[in-house]
N, C-alpha and C positions, 0 to 999 in steps of 0.2 A: 338599500342600508340594512344591516338585519337592526337588532336593541344592542348589540354590544356595544357595535360602531356609535349610535347615538348616543350612547350613556357618554362615551368617550369626547364625543361632539359636544355634549352637555356642561360636561366637566370646566374645559377648555375655555367656553363661552360662558359659563356662570350661569346656568339655569336656574329659573326659579324652580318655588318646589312642589309646585302644583302640574309638574310636569309626570309626564307616567310612570308610575311609582317604581317599575321593574328598574329601569332606566336611574333612576334617582337614588333610588338604592344602592346601583352601582357604582353611580358618581361619587355619594358621599364617601362607600368604602374606598375612592380610590383616594379619595380627598386625605382621609385617615391616614393614609397608608398602609391599610391592614390587606389590600388584596390587590392584586394586579392583572392585566389577560397576558398570555401566553401567547402573542400573534404569531408567532414562529412555533409552536408544539402542537398542529394537527388540532382536533375539536377539543375545544375547550367548554362545557356547560356548565351552565350558572341555573338552576332550579329555583324556579319563585311558584309562587301561589295560585299566579295566574298564566305565565309566558316561561316559554326557554329559548333558548339562543344558541348560535354556531359560529365557527370561525371562517362556515362555509355559504356560498350564498344558496338561499333556501330554492329546492329545484322545483318548476312548476308542477302543477297537479298532473297535467297531460304528459307527463314524461314518465310516470310510474303506472305500473298499472293497479297498483294499489290507491284506493282514496284518501288522501288526508285527513287525518281526523280533526276538521277546523269546524269549529261551529259555525254555522249558515251558509258552510260551501255547498254548489252543488254539482251536477254531472256535466252542467255547459261550462266550455272553456273560458276562462276569467279573460278582461280585454287588460292585459297589459300591467295584470294588479301592483304594485307598490306594497312590497312587504313590511315599511312600517305600516302603514295607512292599512293594510290588512288586519295587522295586529291591535291598530286603534280601535276597530269595527268592530273586532271582538266584544260578545257582551261580557265575559268576564275582564277583562281590560276595563272596560267602560266600569263597570262594577268598582274594579277595584279605584282605580282613578279617581269619581266620584267617593268612595269613601276618603281620599287623600286630603281630598278636597273639603270634604265635608267636616273630618272632624282632626286636626291636625292636632290635637291632645295625643290620641293613639298613639303616635309613633313617640310617646314616649314612655313608650311600656318594657318592660323589660328586655323583649324578644324583639324587638322591632325599631328600639331608635337609633338613630345613627348620631354619633359625635356625644358630648359632653350633655346627656338630659334632654336629648333635644334641642341645644341652642343650636346647632348650624341649618335644621330645617327653620326654626323661627328667624335667626338674623342670616342670612344667608351672605351680607354684605360683610358683617365681622367676621364671620367664618372664612372667609376669600385671604381678609387680611391679615389674621391672623397664621393664616395655611403658607402665604407667601412671607409674611415676617418671620415665620419660623425656618422656612426656607433658607432666609436669605441670611440668621444667624446661625446657620447649620454651617453656610457656604463659607462665611466670615471664619467662623470657629477654625475649619478646614484649611482654611488657607493662610490662618493668621501661626496653625502650627504648621506650616510647609515652608512658612517665611521666618518666622522670627530665629534670630542669630543666639547663639551659646555667649553670646561675651554683652554685657551690659551698654559699656562704650562703643557696639554696636551698631544699637537700639536706636533705631531713627526711621522717621516716618519712609525715607528712600529705599529701605531695607526692604517695604512692603510694598515697593513698586516693581516688579520683578514678576517673571515668568518662572514658576518651579515644573523644572521637567520630570518630576516627582508624582507631581498631580497630573500631567497630562499622561503618564504612563499608565500611573494606576485606574486613571477615569478610562481610558483606552480597552484596559483589562477589564474592567467591570461590564461594559458594554457588548464585550463579545463573550461573554460565558452564560450558560444556558442559565434559566432563573434560580435553582435551587444552590448549584455552584456559587451564584453570582452574591446572594445570600450571605453565605458561610464566608465567602473572601470580602463581603464587607466587612461584617463583625472582625475578623482578623485583619485586615488593614486601621478598620479604626482604634484595635487596641493596641496593633504598633505604633501608630500615629501617636498614640496617647503617649504610649511609654514614653517613645524621640522626644516630645515636648517636654516630660517629664526630666528626663536625659540632662535636657537644653538647660531647665532651670535649675538643677543641681550644678550646670557646668558654670551657671552665671555666679551662683555662691563660692564656686573656688577658684573662678577668675579675679573676682572679687578680692580674695584674701590669698590664696595661694600662685596666685598667676599661673594657673594652669589648670587642666580638666581633669574632669573624675575618673578617676583609675576605674573600671567596672569589677578589677581581679583583686585592687591592695587597699583599696580604699573607704571598703565597706567599715573598718575599724572606727574611723573618723566620725561617724555617727554619734559614737558613743562619748566620745571626745568633746562632741559639738553640744549635743545634751549634757553632760557635764557644767558645759563655760555656760551653758544655759541658767541653770540652777543654780549656779555658784553667782550669778549674774542678776537674778531675778526670781531665785527662790524655788524652792521644791514644785511652788503653784505656778509658778512661770511654765517651768519644766512641762509638767503637765498641759498644762493650757497649746503650749506648742507643739508638742508630741501629737495631741488630737488634731489640732489646725492642720498639720503636714500631712495625716495621715485621711482627714479628710478631703482635701484637698485631691488629694492621689485619685483616691477612688471617683470622685465625683468629676473631675479629670477625665480620664479613663473613661467612665459614663458616657457623658455628655460628647465626647469624640468620636464613640460606636455608633451613638444614635445618628450626631452629625453625620458621617458617612454612608449611614444605612440609608437613612433619608433622601441623600443625593441620590445613592444607588437607585431606588426607589423611582426619583424624579428623572432621571437619563432610562430609565427604561419606560419609562411612559410616551416622554418626546423623545425616542432614539435617533431619528431624523437629524434632528437639530441639533442633538447632544455629537452627536457622528462629527456634524460637520464643523462644530465648535473644538471639538478634539484634536481633530485634522489642521483647522486654520493655528492654532496652539501652538500646534508641534512644531510647523512650517516658520513660524514667526520664532519660534525658540532657537530652531538651525539657522534659521536668519540669523541671529543676534549673534548667536555662538560663531558663528562664519564671520560675521562683519565684525563683532565684538563691540554691540553697543553697550555704550554708559549712561546712565543718569547719575549725574553727580559723583561722577568716580566708582559707584556703584556697577557692576555690569548685570544689564537688565534679564540676561537668561542664568534662572539660579540651577544649581546643583547642591545646594547647602548640606541638604540632609542625606544625600549620597556620598557625599564624601565626608559628614562625621560618621555615618557607620562603617566605611570605609577605612576610617582611623580608628575605631573602635575597635576593630578585626585586630588591626595591626598590634593594637595596645595590648589587647584577651593575649594574644600569642607570644606577646614578649612578656606579659606578667607571667605568663605560666611558664614559660623557660629562665625568667627572673631565682625561681630559688636555686635551680643546678649550676647557673653562674654564678650565682654569690657564692656557693658553698665551694665552689672551685678555689673563689676570690681568697677566701676568708681561712682555706688550709694552708695557704702560704704564710708563716712567721718569720721575718730575718731574725728576732730575738729572742725565740723560744726555748734556745739553747742556752742562752747566754749563762752563766754560772751570776747569781747574786751579789755576790759581790765587784762582779766588773759592769755592772746597771748603773749607768746616771753616775759615773764617778767625777765627773764635774761640777756638781752640786752638792757632794756629799757636805753637813751642816748647816744647809742654807734652808730656810723657811722657804718653800717654793709654794706660792701661791695660783691658781687657775681661775679666772675669772671671766663668766658672762658676764657683757650686758644685754641685756633683750631687744631684740630687734633695733640693734645699733649697727645700722649699715652704710652704705658709700652714702645713699641718700642724704644723711646726716652731717656730711662733709662735703660735699660737692654739689650739693642742691643751693643755687643762689638764695634760696629765699630763705635760707638758714644757714647758709654757710658762715657768713660773716660772726652770727653769734658762737655756735660750736667752735668754731675754728677758734675764736677767742678765747674760751674755755678752755682748750687744747694746748693753745700756746700760755698761756699765764700757767696751767699748770705743768709746761713741758720749764717756766723758768722758777716757780716755788719749790717744784721738785728738784729740782737743780741746785737751786740754794741749800736744799735739805741733805745735800750730797747722791743724787739718784742722777744716774744717766739713763736714756731709753733710746729706744730704736722701732720705726714701727714698718708697718707693709700693709700687704692685702691676701684676705683668703677667701674663695669662691665654697660657700656655702652651698649643700646639695639641696637647700628649699630657700623657699623665699614667703612673707610675709604672715607665717604660722610653721609649725614644727620643731621647736627649739629643741626638744629632746633629739629628734634626728642629726642633728646639726652638733650636738654637745656628744653624740657619739662616734659620727664621723672626726670628729677632733680627736676624740680620744683613743681609737679604735684602731686607725690610718685602714678604714674601709671607709667604700662610698655609701654612705646609708641612708637611701634615698626614698623608702617605703616601709611601711609599718612592717610589713612581710620580713624585711633586712632586718629590722629591729629585734622581732623578733628570735629570730634567728642567731641574730649576733648575741644574744642577752642570754639565751641558751647552750652557749657554746662554752668551749674551755681558753678563748681566745685572750691573749690578752691585751689591756687597754696600758696607756699611758699611766694614769694613775694607779693602774694594779702594780704596775712592773717598781711604781716607789714603793707598793706597800709588798713585792715580794725581796726587793733589797734589804728589806730588815732596816734601813737606815733612819725610817720617818714614819710619823705616825700621821695617816691618812683619813679626816674627815672629811665629809659633806657639810654645807650650810647651800638649805635647799629651802627656803621659803615657797615657795610654790607649789610643793608637795604637802596634800593636805591628807592624804591616805597611804596606805601599807602600800609603799613601795620597794618591791623585792627584790629589783635588778639592780640597785644600791650595792649587793653585795658581790654583784659580776663586777662590778669598778672599783673593785679593792679598797670599800673605804672602811676604817674600822670603826667608825661611830659617823653616825647620821643626823643633824639635827634639821629637824623640818619644821612648820608654821608653827606646831604645837609645841617645839620645844626649845623655842629661844627666849623664851619668857616676856612673848609680848603682850598686853594686852591691851591693847588701842584698836582703830577700826581698821576695816579691808579700805581699802581704794580700787574700788571698781574691785576688777580683777586680781590686784594685788594684795597680798594678806601680810606681808610685814613691808614697810619701807626700808630701802636701801640703806640708808642712813644708820637705824635702830639693826640690820642684819649685821653689818660690819662692825656695829659696837657689841651685839653678841657674841661675834665671834673673839673677838677682843676678850670677855668676859670669859667665857666660856672653856675655849682651850688658847689662844696663842698669848694670851697675857700670863698665863701661869707660871710658876717658876720649876725652877727642877726639872724641865721638861723636855723632852727629845726634838730633834730638828722636825718640822713638820711640812705637808703637803696637805694643800687643804683645795677641795672644789669649790669654788662658788658661785650662787647663780643669784643674781642683781634683778629683780623683777620689777621694778617701780616704774618702768620704759615699757611694760606691758601694755599691747591695746584695752582699751578704747583711750588711755592719756587722758582719763580726767576723771575725780581730781586726783591732780599732782602735787604729792607732798614738797615742800621745801628746807631748806636746810636752816637748823638752829643751833644752840650752844649744845655740843657735846655732854656735857655734864648732863642738860635740863630732860635727856630722852627717858631717863626714869624707867617705867614698866612700859610705855610707849604710850599711855592715857592722854599725853601732851597731842598727841596727831587727833584725837578730838575734834580741835575747834579750828584746826588747818584744816581737816576735813568738810567743816562747814564751810570755811571760806572759797574753798575750790568750788571748781565751776563741775554744771551737772553734763555726764557724758552725754546724756540725750539730745542736750541743746548743742552743744561743741559738734557732733554727728549730725547736723543739718546744715553745715557750710562746710564743704572739704578742707578752706585757707582757715578754717578755727581746728581743725581737726591738726594740719599741718606744723601750725604754731604748736598746738599744745603735747605734740609728739617732741618737735626741739623742746618744749619746756622738760620733760620727761628725760632726753637723752640729755640735758645739761643737768638734771637733779643726777641721774645716777654717775655721771661723772666725776661731778661734784664730790659727789659722797666719797668715792673711790681716791679721789687723789687727795682729799683732805685725812682718808685713814693712813694715807703712805706717810703723808706728812705729819700727822699725829704718835703713829703707832711703829712707823717702820725703822727698821735699823740696816747696820752691816752687813748683816746674814739676809734680809729681804729679798727675795726675789719674784717680781709681780709678772704673769702675764694675762694682760685682757684683751680679748676681742668679742663683736658681737655674732650672736648666732647666725641671725639671718637678717636681710633686709625687711623694712615695713611693711605694709600692706599698698598694694596699687593705689589706693587715695592719697596715701603720700608720697609715694615715687615715683605718682604722675607720668606714669608710661613707661619708667624707665626699666629695662630688661635688666642690667644690672643685679646679678647675686652678689657681690661683691662686700665684703665686711672689714674694716679697720682690725688690725692684731697688732700687738705692742709689747715689749718685754723692756721692762722696767728692772734696776739695779742698783745697789749701793757700790757692790765690790765689781772694779772694772774688766776684771779676768772674765766673770760670766757671759759680757758683752763682744769682749776680745774673741770668744770661742766662734762668735758667728758672725764675725768682722766679713767673712767671703760671702755672707747671703746678700748683701747689696741694699740693706735695709736702710730707710732715713734716720736720719737724728730727729728726736721728738717724738711727743704724742702723737703727732698726725702726721701721717703716712701721705709722702707727696701723690701727687698726678701719676710722676712715673715709675712710681715703688712697686717692687717685686711683686707679682699676680700667681698667688700659689693659690691649685685643687688643697680645699681642706684636709682631706685624707691626705697629703704629703707630711702634714705637719709631724705629726706623733715619728716617723722614721728618721726624718732629718734631726728632729729637738736632739732625739737620743743619742746620735751618731753626733752632735757638737757637741754632748756633753759626757762624752765619754765611754758610750755603749758600743758594745762590738757584736758584729752578728755570732750565733755560736760558731760550734765547731763543724756542723754540717752545712751552713750557711743559710740556706732559706728549710724550714724545716716545718711540718704539719703540725696545725693547731687542734688537735683533737677539740 
């Protein structure tokens, strides 16, 4: 046995520090992962001050014409000498061993100490424990990365009781590669695994809010919106802290994952036979589990979650890159582009048409047993009170392109007649010449068009695209009260401001308004409540109402509390709108109100529906007569079996019902 083999044997058995210095030094270097022997690459020479070793067995002196230069050797043929024993008998080795035993402090020198400050030599058992513990942590981290799902509702103990095929294949790859390529491959695999883990964490957030995974092509812009939301909710300091924390987490995770894979790769190389057998056993077990269909608590034991994740992302990226061209073709067709202005929306001439979006007003608010009775009561009572005031209503369902968030995408889908499902489409739309439902009102010249957008707190150049003559954002409604978490202006005040600034003016032309009601925006705490309309003033009265409200941090500790406060917010928005129509509506009022999207999954409790209610309210019976063939149900509450339309189909159906006819060329290009 040569000195290199003895070094590996010493490491495996945890030899004491007073073993041969050359072997001990090699052992410590192995323990630190700083070097390894190339057992399959010919002769590997390690130079020491006292001895040298090779991967080949030493040749007997009699087998050569030259005498080996070994101290104490003679011309006589030795009696079957043992190589390690011969090495131990050399004066140099004895001297070296003696120095090591006599002066362990010398190992603390800058050139000779192994480990940190020589502590590995001084405390071999502790060093061994640290080595084993670090390796175990590295293995746990890699196993976690391979098995962690990308959705929070799938994060359970049984998700980690699986065999990841990706881990088996990567281990096999690292075992067959030569030393240098193996190290490079270990670094690349570590970085890739770290990136996949980060993607899973991002997916968790997207599924929790948007009920879909992160889009690698189209969703980057949403990080700006997320940062803005954090800033508005927790201040500029909170935004900075959150950004720094996220960036630090990304860097640390990538570094730790890479180091973990490199460490495990070195370990497998040092124990190649055991590692090879383990990989073969796990591979066979995975194939068996797939073939037989073995499951544990309804979860397949054979996992290929990462392969599926990467495969889906590849398809997603390809679709995202093609989406721009597909959307351009869809947007180029507009049946009403050449319709003369005097032939647009003739059935609504002289009417005040109010398109009102209620934030997060989804089907869950009406169908979920936990809130159906309370919200249904508000809608039923509202139907009765509006009927008493001379109004009738029809309701149905629209399927939104988004869920959980992305209100502007739903608004633009409803108004443009195009399926605006991502930010890329939104930007393409708002930089085009396509007409929206609101801009057709403007084009007709028969209406003044205004926007009440309390959720807008900064420049909104897209407002001109939507054909609005004047826009009132949160800074121009005359509100001097407090924010309610994300909501800058309570709904009741927004509607009163609309009446004061536009609708209530005398000697005005008919009006078309786009109104956004934002009080039902996440996080639904604190929630404003209805007060006497005459007491609204400049909004200062809401200071006390906010103080009486609930803390969102406390509400979000319990999903049931979140659902309850969501219901309260929807009830408040509905009460505000219904009372506004009762108070200020007249024979020329036509109200179209709808939800923009479903709330977050915490509220929908697993529902995959993207439906939102839509209702048309009018005083003039002729207005509703024009949609009698739509099959919508009476009242503010749509029936369960009421028609369900895609939201992008509403624009053309509405314009056709109210007198608009396609232009002379039928479908023309919207440049």
